[in-house]
Each structure stands twice: as C-alpha cells, then as structure tokens.
NUSE-267193 format. One record per residue (C-alpha): residue number from 1; residue in one letter; x, y, z. Coordinates in nm, 3 decimals, padded with zeros to 5 digits, always signed. Layout:
- NUM;a;X;Y;Z
...
END
This chain:
- 1;m;+02.546;-12.751;-06.158
- 2;q;+02.765;-12.619;-06.372
- 3;e;+02.911;-12.207;-06.298
- 4;g;+02.726;-11.952;-06.470
- 5;l;+02.392;-12.160;-06.546
- 6;p;+02.060;-12.169;-06.339
- 7;p;+01.971;-12.438;-06.098
- 8;w;+01.767;-12.603;-06.341
- 9;m;+02.001;-12.628;-06.585
- 10;t;+02.396;-12.800;-06.647
- 11;i;+02.597;-12.913;-06.874
- 12;f;+02.417;-13.266;-06.931
- 13;d;+02.143;-13.084;-07.052
- 14;f;+02.293;-12.996;-07.372
- 15;l;+02.499;-13.336;-07.425
- 16;l;+02.213;-13.488;-07.368
- 17;a;+01.944;-13.290;-07.529
- 18;p;+02.084;-13.415;-07.924
- 19;f;+02.055;-13.832;-07.827
- 20;y;+01.661;-13.716;-07.722
- 21;i;+01.618;-13.569;-07.996
- 22;m;+01.762;-13.836;-08.180
- 23;l;+01.535;-14.087;-08.062
- 24;v;+01.207;-13.889;-08.083
- 25;v;+01.291;-13.859;-08.471
- 26;l;+01.334;-14.169;-08.518
- 27;l;+00.982;-14.266;-08.334
- 28;g;+00.865;-14.055;-08.581
- 29;y;+00.985;-14.162;-08.899
- 30;v;+00.850;-14.550;-08.809
- 31;v;+00.547;-14.415;-08.723
- 32;r;+00.541;-14.233;-09.058
- 33;n;+00.640;-14.477;-09.232
- 34;i;+00.428;-14.743;-09.117
- 35;n;+00.102;-14.530;-09.220
- 36;i;+00.210;-14.302;-09.510
- 37;q;+00.098;-14.566;-09.784
- 38;r;-00.216;-14.538;-09.653
- 39;k;-00.250;-14.223;-09.514
- 40;a;-00.106;-13.959;-09.744
- 41;y;-00.152;-13.691;-09.444
- 42;y;+00.126;-13.843;-09.287
- 43;k;+00.343;-13.635;-09.483
- 44;y;+00.328;-13.438;-09.246
- 45;y;+00.405;-13.620;-08.891
- 46;v;+00.786;-13.612;-08.879
- 47;p;+00.747;-13.210;-08.993
- 48;a;+00.464;-13.147;-08.703
- 49;l;+00.712;-13.333;-08.467
- 50;l;+00.988;-13.148;-08.512
- 51;c;+00.800;-12.802;-08.448
- 52;k;+00.659;-12.908;-08.133
- 53;v;+01.018;-13.051;-08.039
- 54;i;+01.201;-12.682;-08.142
- 55;g;+00.935;-12.521;-07.971
- 56;g;+00.955;-12.732;-07.603
- 57;t;+01.355;-12.699;-07.631
- 58;s;+01.336;-12.291;-07.774
- 59;l;+01.112;-12.262;-07.447
- 60;c;+01.373;-12.408;-07.190
- 61;l;+01.641;-12.154;-07.388
- 62;v;+01.395;-11.857;-07.310
- 63;y;+01.309;-11.916;-06.988
- 64;t;+01.709;-12.002;-06.932
- 65;f;+01.860;-11.691;-07.097
- 66;w;+01.563;-11.473;-07.177
- 67;y;+01.419;-11.453;-06.819
- 68;t;+01.702;-11.560;-06.596
- 69;a;+01.562;-11.580;-06.353
- 70;g;+01.317;-11.869;-06.474
- 71;g;+00.934;-11.910;-06.438
- 72;d;+00.642;-12.104;-06.411
- 73;s;+00.833;-12.364;-06.578
- 74;t;+01.115;-12.359;-06.474
- 75;n;+00.964;-12.399;-06.118
- 76;y;+00.719;-12.731;-06.249
- 77;f;+01.026;-12.866;-06.363
- 78;m;+01.216;-12.876;-06.061
- 79;a;+00.939;-12.965;-05.842
- 80;g;+00.876;-13.262;-06.097
- 81;a;+01.269;-13.337;-06.024
- 82;t;+01.205;-13.323;-05.699
- 83;y;+00.904;-13.569;-05.709
- 84;s;+01.121;-13.789;-05.947
- 85;r;+01.393;-13.832;-05.694
- 86;i;+01.178;-13.893;-05.435
- 87;f;+00.943;-14.173;-05.623
- 88;t;+01.302;-14.327;-05.735
- 89;d;+01.445;-14.329;-05.359
- 90;f;+01.121;-14.491;-05.245
- 91;n;+01.109;-14.262;-04.964
- 92;f;+00.747;-14.362;-04.903
- 93;e;+00.651;-14.107;-04.614
- 94;l;+00.747;-13.824;-04.846
- 95;l;+00.564;-14.023;-05.165
- 96;s;+00.246;-14.042;-04.926
- 97;q;+00.279;-13.635;-04.866
- 98;m;+00.319;-13.574;-05.268
- 99;l;+00.044;-13.718;-05.276
- 100;s;-00.113;-13.573;-05.044
- 101;f;-00.006;-13.200;-05.205
- 102;r;+00.154;-13.080;-04.912
- 103;s;+00.466;-12.929;-05.056
- 104;e;+00.560;-12.708;-04.745
- 105;s;+00.609;-13.064;-04.588
- 106;i;+00.793;-13.212;-04.878
- 107;a;+01.005;-12.891;-04.892
- 108;y;+01.101;-12.890;-04.525
- 109;l;+01.198;-13.255;-04.521
- 110;s;+01.386;-13.314;-04.858
- 111;y;+01.524;-12.953;-04.944
- 112;d;+01.882;-13.123;-04.880
- 113;a;+01.868;-13.471;-05.085
- 114;y;+01.583;-13.414;-05.339
- 115;g;+01.549;-13.065;-05.466
- 116;i;+01.262;-12.814;-05.366
- 117;i;+00.920;-12.731;-05.486
- 118;n;+00.789;-12.350;-05.499
- 119;f;+00.433;-12.375;-05.450
- 120;s;+00.186;-12.354;-05.200
- 121;d;+00.056;-12.637;-05.062
- 122;n;-00.280;-12.520;-05.187
- 123;d;-00.225;-12.451;-05.506
- 124;y;-00.365;-12.770;-05.592
- 125;y;-00.329;-12.702;-06.012
- 126;a;+00.050;-12.615;-05.986
- 127;l;+00.142;-12.947;-05.758
- 128;t;-00.090;-13.167;-06.035
- 129;t;+00.088;-13.021;-06.263
- 130;s;+00.427;-13.083;-06.068
- 131;v;+00.291;-13.448;-06.037
- 132;i;+00.287;-13.542;-06.345
- 133;s;+00.557;-13.336;-06.469
- 134;s;+00.787;-13.572;-06.229
- 135;v;+00.689;-13.866;-06.510
- 136;f;+00.855;-13.678;-06.767
- 137;c;+01.113;-13.583;-06.529
- 138;f;+01.203;-13.947;-06.460
- 139;f;+01.247;-14.076;-06.820
- 140;g;+01.431;-13.717;-06.907
- 141;m;+01.707;-13.823;-06.636
- 142;n;+01.603;-13.492;-06.469
- 143;f;+01.739;-13.296;-06.664
- 144;y;+01.527;-13.011;-06.814
- 145;i;+01.593;-12.988;-07.152
- 146;p;+01.541;-13.354;-07.241
- 147;s;+01.258;-13.396;-07.016
- 148;t;+01.059;-13.104;-07.170
- 149;i;+01.157;-13.296;-07.528
- 150;l;+00.973;-13.595;-07.378
- 151;l;+00.687;-13.424;-07.273
- 152;s;+00.702;-13.257;-07.662
- 153;y;+00.676;-13.589;-07.844
- 154;v;+00.381;-13.702;-07.564
- 155;s;+00.189;-13.373;-07.637
- 156;f;+00.254;-13.369;-08.029
- 157;l;+00.057;-13.729;-07.993
- 158;c;-00.225;-13.610;-07.887
- 159;v;-00.247;-13.287;-08.080
- 160;w;-00.194;-13.490;-08.414
- 161;k;-00.543;-13.703;-08.277
- 162;l;-00.678;-13.371;-08.262
- 163;y;-00.598;-13.322;-08.608
- 164;e;-00.725;-13.646;-08.772
- 165;v;-01.070;-13.580;-08.615
- 166;f;-01.102;-13.301;-08.869
- 167;i;-00.911;-13.484;-09.164
- 168;d;-01.169;-13.773;-09.096
- 169;k;-01.427;-13.501;-09.161
- 170;f;-01.280;-13.295;-09.442
- 171;p;-00.986;-13.486;-09.602
- 172;q;-00.991;-13.198;-09.899
- 173;l;-00.846;-12.939;-09.635
- 174;k;-00.524;-13.176;-09.473
- 175;k;-00.320;-12.938;-09.570
- 176;e;-00.580;-12.662;-09.448
- 177;f;-00.609;-12.829;-09.089
- 178;a;-00.143;-12.874;-09.090
- 179;y;-00.150;-12.499;-09.067
- 180;s;-00.436;-12.462;-08.849
- 181;i;-00.364;-12.731;-08.575
- 182;l;-00.005;-12.850;-08.576
- 183;f;+00.183;-12.520;-08.709
- 184;v;+00.076;-12.238;-08.559
- 185;p;+00.401;-12.066;-08.401
- 186;s;+00.240;-11.998;-08.041
- 187;v;+00.105;-12.303;-08.000
- 188;f;+00.389;-12.520;-08.078
- 189;f;+00.595;-12.274;-07.824
- 190;w;+00.350;-12.222;-07.562
- 191;g;+00.184;-12.570;-07.600
- 192;s;+00.521;-12.804;-07.582
- 193;g;+00.730;-12.691;-07.271
- 194;m;+00.647;-12.788;-06.890
- 195;l;+00.358;-12.570;-06.858
- 196;k;-00.025;-12.617;-06.787
- 197;d;-00.109;-12.499;-07.129
- 198;t;+00.088;-12.773;-07.235
- 199;y;-00.108;-13.042;-07.035
- 200;s;-00.461;-12.870;-07.068
- 201;m;-00.425;-12.867;-07.455
- 202;s;-00.306;-13.221;-07.478
- 203;g;-00.616;-13.280;-07.222
- 204;l;-00.843;-13.070;-07.494
- 205;a;-00.696;-13.301;-07.754
- 206;l;-00.792;-13.597;-07.628
- 207;v;-01.120;-13.507;-07.530
- 208;t;-01.225;-13.394;-07.841
- 209;y;-01.051;-13.717;-08.025
- 210;a;-01.255;-13.977;-07.751
- 211;i;-01.593;-13.770;-07.776
- 212;y;-01.574;-13.788;-08.155
- 213;r;-01.485;-14.194;-08.160
- 214;y;-01.717;-14.291;-07.887
- 215;l;-01.984;-14.064;-07.910
- 216;i;-01.956;-13.932;-08.227
- 217;k;-01.876;-14.254;-08.446
- 218;r;-02.003;-14.462;-08.208
- 219;e;-01.683;-14.673;-08.148
- 220;r;-01.828;-14.805;-07.815
- 221;k;-01.442;-14.951;-07.754
- 222;l;-01.297;-14.936;-07.373
- 223;k;-01.031;-14.710;-07.442
- 224;y;-01.196;-14.440;-07.597
- 225;g;-01.415;-14.429;-07.268
- 226;i;-01.076;-14.420;-07.086
- 227;m;-00.974;-14.164;-07.252
- 228;l;-01.214;-13.942;-07.236
- 229;v;-01.203;-13.995;-06.884
- 230;g;-00.860;-13.945;-06.842
- 231;a;-00.807;-13.619;-07.022
- 232;s;-01.114;-13.485;-06.883
- 233;t;-00.923;-13.584;-06.569
- 234;i;-00.612;-13.406;-06.651
- 235;i;-00.772;-13.075;-06.755
- 236;i;-01.027;-13.060;-06.432
- 237;l;-00.670;-13.094;-06.235
- 238;i;-00.484;-12.835;-06.412
- 239;k;-00.719;-12.616;-06.582
- 240;p;-01.073;-12.656;-06.449
- 241;y;-01.240;-12.359;-06.695
- 242;i;-01.105;-12.513;-06.996
- 243;f;-01.332;-12.817;-06.949
- 244;f;-01.607;-12.618;-06.875
- 245;a;-01.575;-12.462;-07.183
- 246;l;-01.597;-12.775;-07.354
- 247;i;-01.922;-12.858;-07.231
- 248;p;-02.145;-12.620;-07.421
- 249;g;-01.995;-12.643;-07.755
- 250;s;-01.908;-13.073;-07.671
- 251;l;-02.324;-13.112;-07.589
- 252;i;-02.407;-12.918;-07.915
- 253;w;-02.212;-13.129;-08.109
- 254;i;-02.335;-13.423;-07.983
- 255;f;-02.729;-13.378;-08.024
- 256;f;-02.694;-13.132;-08.367
- 257;d;-02.532;-13.524;-08.475
- 258;k;-02.800;-13.691;-08.360
- 259;l;-03.019;-13.423;-08.520
- 260;n;-02.883;-13.459;-08.905
- 261;k;-02.999;-13.821;-08.875
- 262;i;-03.328;-13.759;-08.841
- 263;r;-03.508;-13.719;-09.219
- 264;n;-03.817;-13.474;-09.170
- 265;p;-03.727;-13.107;-09.123
- 266;m;-04.026;-13.035;-08.928
- 267;v;-03.960;-13.244;-08.643
- 268;r;-03.578;-13.164;-08.672
- 269;t;-03.712;-12.775;-08.623
- 270;l;-03.919;-12.884;-08.340
- 271;i;-03.659;-13.052;-08.178
- 272;i;-03.421;-12.736;-08.192
- 273;p;-03.565;-12.498;-07.906
- 274;g;-03.635;-12.830;-07.696
- 275;m;-03.274;-12.914;-07.733
- 276;l;-03.084;-12.570;-07.657
- 277;l;-03.290;-12.537;-07.326
- 278;f;-03.162;-12.838;-07.177
- 279;v;-02.808;-12.748;-07.279
- 280;f;-02.853;-12.461;-07.075
- 281;l;-03.017;-12.592;-06.801
- 282;f;-02.764;-12.916;-06.815
- 283;i;-02.467;-12.615;-06.768
- 284;s;-02.626;-12.434;-06.534
- 285;i;-02.655;-12.720;-06.262
- 286;i;-02.314;-12.812;-06.343
- 287;l;-02.196;-12.500;-06.261
- 288;q;-02.379;-12.462;-05.950
- 289;f;-02.290;-12.803;-05.841
- 290;f;-01.917;-12.801;-05.910
- 291;g;-01.889;-12.403;-05.797
- 292;e;-01.755;-12.465;-05.508
- 293;y;-01.497;-12.686;-05.670
- 294;m;-01.414;-12.516;-05.905
- 295;g;-01.279;-12.188;-05.682
- 296;e;-01.165;-11.840;-05.806
- 297;y;-01.269;-11.979;-06.147
- 298;s;-01.657;-12.031;-06.060
- 299;l;-01.851;-11.813;-06.276
- 300;d;-01.943;-11.502;-06.000
- 301;k;-01.583;-11.533;-05.903
- 302;v;-01.474;-11.489;-06.283
- 303;f;-01.686;-11.195;-06.337
- 304;n;-01.567;-10.999;-06.019
- 305;k;-01.206;-11.137;-06.115
- 306;a;-01.279;-10.951;-06.454
- 307;v;-01.411;-10.630;-06.297
- 308;k;-01.130;-10.607;-06.091
- 309;t;-00.913;-10.666;-06.327
- 310;q;-01.029;-10.424;-06.558
- 311;q;-00.996;-10.137;-06.211
- 312;d;-00.616;-10.259;-06.150
- 313;f;-00.550;-10.187;-06.472
- 314;a;-00.705;-09.836;-06.481
- 315;r;-00.582;-09.774;-06.164
- 316;n;-00.257;-09.875;-06.122
- 317;q;-00.156;-09.961;-06.512
- 318;q;+00.062;-10.245;-06.312
- 319;y;+00.179;-10.419;-06.636
- 320;g;+00.296;-10.092;-06.872
- 321;d;+00.364;-10.133;-07.198
- 322;n;+00.210;-10.499;-07.189
- 323;s;-00.128;-10.396;-07.069
- 324;y;-00.423;-10.354;-07.256
- 325;d;-00.797;-10.269;-07.104
- 326;i;-01.131;-10.377;-07.269
- 327;g;-01.304;-10.111;-07.105
- 328;e;-01.514;-10.075;-06.739
- 329;f;-01.821;-10.287;-06.713
- 330;d;-01.983;-10.433;-06.388
- 331;a;-01.982;-10.839;-06.278
- 332;s;-02.342;-10.825;-06.377
- 333;l;-02.439;-11.091;-06.650
- 334;a;-02.574;-10.806;-06.904
- 335;g;-02.194;-10.610;-06.795
- 336;v;-02.020;-10.923;-06.882
- 337;l;-02.218;-10.995;-07.223
- 338;s;-02.177;-10.608;-07.314
- 339;k;-01.808;-10.698;-07.388
- 340;i;-01.823;-10.983;-07.582
- 341;p;-01.659;-10.784;-07.926
- 342;a;-01.418;-10.620;-07.750
- 343;a;-01.327;-10.936;-07.568
- 344;l;-01.319;-11.167;-07.876
- 345;e;-01.115;-10.853;-08.070
- 346;m;-00.876;-10.889;-07.786
- 347;a;-00.841;-11.258;-07.789
- 348;l;-00.829;-11.352;-08.081
- 349;f;-00.652;-11.061;-08.281
- 350;r;-00.432;-10.907;-08.081
- 351;p;-00.117;-10.785;-08.013
- 352;y;-00.124;-10.552;-08.347
- 353;l;+00.231;-10.493;-08.443
- 354;w;+00.235;-10.152;-08.318
- 355;n;+00.179;-10.311;-07.936
- 356;v;+00.496;-10.489;-07.969
- 357;r;+00.745;-10.440;-07.720
- 358;n;+00.951;-10.754;-07.729
- 359;p;+01.091;-11.035;-07.989
- 360;v;+00.836;-11.291;-07.829
- 361;m;+00.584;-11.048;-07.873
- 362;l;+00.658;-10.978;-08.265
- 363;l;+00.611;-11.327;-08.339
- 364;s;+00.237;-11.345;-08.180
- 365;a;+00.158;-10.973;-08.376
- 366;l;+00.302;-11.174;-08.697
- 367;e;+00.104;-11.426;-08.628
- 368;n;-00.235;-11.233;-08.516
- 369;f;-00.255;-11.054;-08.846
- 370;i;-00.209;-11.311;-09.044
- 371;m;-00.478;-11.439;-08.872
- 372;l;-00.689;-11.131;-08.879
- 373;s;-00.633;-11.075;-09.243
- 374;i;-00.753;-11.472;-09.330
- 375;t;-01.076;-11.407;-09.125
- 376;i;-01.186;-11.074;-09.340
- 377;y;-01.122;-11.265;-09.629
- 378;i;-01.335;-11.585;-09.527
- 379;f;-01.611;-11.375;-09.422
- 380;w;-01.580;-11.126;-09.713
- 381;k;-01.592;-11.450;-09.979
- 382;v;-01.844;-11.625;-09.733
- 383;k;-02.196;-11.516;-09.811
- 384;f;-02.397;-11.481;-09.512
- 385;k;-02.670;-11.766;-09.655
- 386;v;-02.394;-12.022;-09.702
- 387;l;-02.254;-11.907;-09.340
- 388;f;-02.553;-11.916;-09.133
- 389;k;-02.669;-12.242;-09.316
- 390;s;-02.302;-12.407;-09.247
- 391;l;-02.333;-12.345;-08.906
- 392;f;-02.639;-12.513;-08.829
- 393;s;-02.565;-12.819;-09.061
- 394;d;-02.246;-12.918;-08.961
- 395;p;-02.192;-13.054;-08.620
- 396;l;-01.827;-13.041;-08.578
- 397;l;-01.799;-12.689;-08.725
- 398;i;-02.094;-12.600;-08.424
- 399;f;-01.853;-12.741;-08.164
- 400;s;-01.522;-12.567;-08.310
- 401;l;-01.624;-12.253;-08.361
- 402;l;-01.845;-12.227;-08.013
- 403;f;-01.579;-12.343;-07.837
- 404;a;-01.296;-12.088;-07.955
- 405;l;-01.534;-11.810;-07.963
- 406;f;-01.649;-11.899;-07.550
- 407;f;-01.305;-11.976;-07.451
- 408;a;-01.156;-11.648;-07.629
- 409;f;-01.446;-11.454;-07.491
- 410;s;-01.385;-11.576;-07.166
- 411;v;-00.928;-11.517;-07.195
- 412;g;-01.002;-11.169;-07.337
- 413;l;-01.253;-11.096;-07.085
- 414;t;-01.054;-11.237;-06.732
- 415;t;-00.684;-11.101;-06.865
- 416;a;-00.457;-10.778;-06.842
- 417;n;-00.162;-10.825;-07.063
- 418;y;-00.043;-10.961;-07.332
- 419;g;+00.258;-11.155;-07.232
- 420;a;-00.059;-11.440;-07.044
- 421;l;-00.311;-11.350;-07.315
- 422;v;-00.033;-11.512;-07.535
- 423;r;-00.025;-11.860;-07.403
- 424;l;-00.325;-11.880;-07.216
- 425;k;-00.524;-11.855;-07.587
- 426;i;-00.384;-12.115;-07.734
- 427;p;-00.646;-12.393;-07.659
- 428;c;-00.915;-12.194;-07.911
- 429;i;-00.646;-12.101;-08.214
- 430;p;-00.681;-12.431;-08.413
- 431;f;-01.036;-12.482;-08.308
- 432;y;-01.090;-12.106;-08.480
- 433;a;-00.838;-12.137;-08.768
- 434;s;-00.988;-12.476;-08.822
- 435;s;-01.344;-12.369;-08.833
- 436;l;-01.261;-12.048;-09.095
- 437;f;-01.109;-12.303;-09.307
- 438;i;-01.422;-12.533;-09.316
- 439;l;-01.640;-12.244;-09.393
- 440;f;-01.429;-12.110;-09.700
- 441;y;-01.474;-12.498;-09.818
- 442;l;-01.846;-12.508;-09.763
- 443;n;-01.897;-12.175;-09.956
- 444;k;-01.666;-12.308;-10.225
- 445;e;-01.821;-12.610;-10.193
- 446;s;-02.197;-12.432;-10.229
- 447;f;-02.078;-12.181;-10.517
- 448;i;-01.970;-12.491;-10.698
- 449;n;-02.283;-12.686;-10.688
- 450;r;-02.479;-12.388;-10.761
- 451;r;-02.293;-12.327;-11.114
- 452;l;-02.339;-12.705;-11.161
- 453;g;-02.694;-12.601;-11.117
- 454;s;-02.777;-12.317;-11.338
- 455;i;-02.545;-12.492;-11.599
- 456;r;-02.751;-12.795;-11.606
- 457;a;-03.087;-12.586;-11.575
- 458;s;-02.939;-12.422;-11.901
- 459;r;-02.879;-12.752;-12.106
- 460;p;-03.134;-12.958;-11.989
- 461;n;-03.057;-13.232;-12.263
- 462;s;-02.695;-13.198;-12.208
- 463;n;-02.455;-13.498;-12.103
- 464;f;-02.321;-13.300;-11.882
- 465;a;-02.055;-13.495;-11.678
- 466;s;-02.044;-13.333;-11.333
- 467;p;-01.626;-13.334;-11.161
- 468;a;-01.505;-13.624;-11.014
- 469;a;-01.638;-13.702;-10.650
- 470;p;-01.464;-13.543;-10.336
- 471;e;-01.221;-13.718;-10.173
- 472;a;-01.364;-13.971;-09.970
- 473;k;-01.330;-13.971;-09.623
- 474;g;-01.029;-14.055;-09.414
- 475;t;-01.027;-14.259;-09.185
- 476;v;-00.805;-14.193;-08.840
- 477;s;-00.604;-14.420;-08.643
- 478;n;-00.717;-14.617;-08.305
END
C-alpha cells in the first residue's frame, strides 16, 4: 500500500489501468469491425463501451477521493480480493467457509494472510456480490481499478443485449434506444462499478434478452435457457425484489405476444380478462411461496418498511438536505396504492435542480430535467387514442412500461434520500425512456397513416405512391 492512499488502492491501480482499458477497447473494436457491415447499429458499440469503462473508473475515483472513507464498492472489492486470494492459495478449508457465506470465520482466520470481509455472516446479498466480484478481482490481479474495468466490460456486454432486444423490434429507433439504454449518465456510472446495482442491472438485461429469444421468438437453444436461469439466479441472490418486479411484466409480455397471434378480435377480447386474472393469481402465489426467503423484501415487510421510512423521515429528518417525504400513509394495500403518483414522480424525476446539494446530485438533476421534458413533450404530442391502442398492441411496450413504472413506484415508496434514490432507480430508466420513444414513434406512424388515408380518399383515382417501406427489422446477434 502506498502512503496517502486508502487500503483498497495502490499505485499499481494507476499503472495497470491504461493497459486494461486498451485491452477492452481493442476487444470492442474487434467486435465492432466484425459486425458493422451487417448491423449498422454497431457504430454505437465502442462509444457505449467507453462510457461504461469511464463510468466504472470514475466510480472508483469517487469512492476513493470523494467518499474518503470508502463505501459499498470498496467493501465489495476488498471482500472479493480476499476471496480471490483464498482461492489462488488453494486453502480449501477457507474456501468451503467462503462458499457457506460465513464471513466472520473467514475474517478471523484470514485477516493477516488474505484480507478482511466487512459484512456480517447473514448478509447473503452482500456476500454473494463479493463472491461474484472475486472473479473480476482474480483477473484484475486484486487491484481495484483494473478489476472494475473488467466488470465494466462484462456488464456492457449484458446491457448491449438489452439494446439489441429493442432494436430488433423497432430498428428505426436505434439512435433513440442508444440514448435511452447505453448513454444515460447515471446508468453507466452507478451500473458499471463494483456494486450490487451493476450485477442486478446486468442480470436484468440478460433475463430480458433470454425471454425475448427463448419465449417470444421461440428460439429453443440451450444457451438461452441457461442464460435465463443463470441471470435470474444472480438477481435473486443479490436483489430479489428486482426479479419479482419482472414477473408481472414478463408474464403479460408473453401472454400478449401469443394473444396478438389470434386473428379473431372477439376471441382476443374474451381472453384478456382471464389472462389478467391468471397473472394476478400466479403473482400472488409466487409472493406467498417465496415470502419467507425474500426476508425484508417480502410484500408485507416492504409495506411496513415504507411506512417506517416515512415516519423516520418525519420524526428525525435523518438524511438532512438529501431527504424527501412522500407524505403519510399506512401499511395497508389501499394506503400504499394511494402513494402511486407521489412515488412515481419521486423516482422518475427527482431530484430536481433546486434539490441539488453536491456535484453528483447535480448530474442526476440535469438528467431528470431532460427526462421530465421528454415525458411532457411526448405525452403532449401522443394522442390518447393512440396511447391506449399502443399499450395493448405491442407486447414489448407493455412489458417495458409496466416494469419501469412498477419498479419506480417500489423505489420511490421505500427510499428516503436522494443519494440512495439516484442509485437504486437505474434499472427502470432504460425501460422507461425506451417506452417513451416507442410511444412517440407509434404515434408518428399512426399520424402518417391517417394522412395517407385521407390523401388517398381525396384522390380515389390517383396513382399516389406510398412512402418507402420502413427499415426492415434487424436481427440481434447470437
């Protein structure tokens, strides 16, 4: 360890970081050059990769030089480096304890030789994050910045798959989806470092991609099944509430995709109520069955936690200027549902510019201002009839918007300060922003079709030519 640097950072972090950056960027250019001729959207591949690397590296520097005492990211790294050293030393006794997640025993036995793990032995979510981080620590030679750069690269590969899902369905919007999925500052900052958020966001992207390929496009390849199970497991082991937030939208996505293949409109109308009832019952059974495992994330405890958070805020003002309050409510279903507008507004658009207290919050406030402006503009331009019709005609839009709103509501309801809010809400941002672009595109397409219809009606005998067919759907890479 070098003088003046914290225990998780050495001079070798800065010496090795350029080589790791050159390595992943070189890999990025190789992949881009292989695909760019067939898939024009790969022009965004290297810029998006650079954003992820910059985001991960910046997070390391922020946790080292801004939050001088460190935080979650540095704790995950130090624990991951400890696990990595245990593994490379072939200490099978400690390795078995590592896999049993008994961190107190590991810390006691391995403090001098390997390092220390700053998590309690029952914090399975944090310990799972540390174990997964040990893989990147191993290949990053147990240095903080190089390990994070490798994690940024792998998480980019996952998020790129999410991008490909949307452009496969709407290839005309490849630029818009690049902005909403790949280039959102808060997403590539908080979603690229050694944090739970990076792993859960990566898992969410892979689950969405696997559902699309395996269940929607019916490509019954083993790799998609393994991807679906593996990514779901990672989410459940780190942030189970994200997985359960995925269930409603995923089921409705799958059902509506099948429903759209039914030609008879009367049959489709009759099936919808039964389908929605089945989804509701299935989700209720799942929540009851996994309630004990979910612990603090079970439905009743989430409600109670939300109420307690609000009460603590009102009583103690414990977060100072960074806190917010959505108003009083009780832990009943009616009480929680009454906070839907306030929670959504909080999660999607705050902090506002006048809530800013530090530079990190300023970046988030500027991003939220842009998001709010786009939301207002699109909902002002989109006709209600088109909005309603679009929501029930495109399964991907249903899934994306439903997941984004459900997740945003959950985060806005159960979080009490802007610092945590900015980080916790990143999974919903790409889905929400992409949904807005889809809505605007469908409205524009509907407007063009109405204009063409009126022109044809006014010129029944003319040879009026329709505009060129829209760009053919792309094909996502395997």
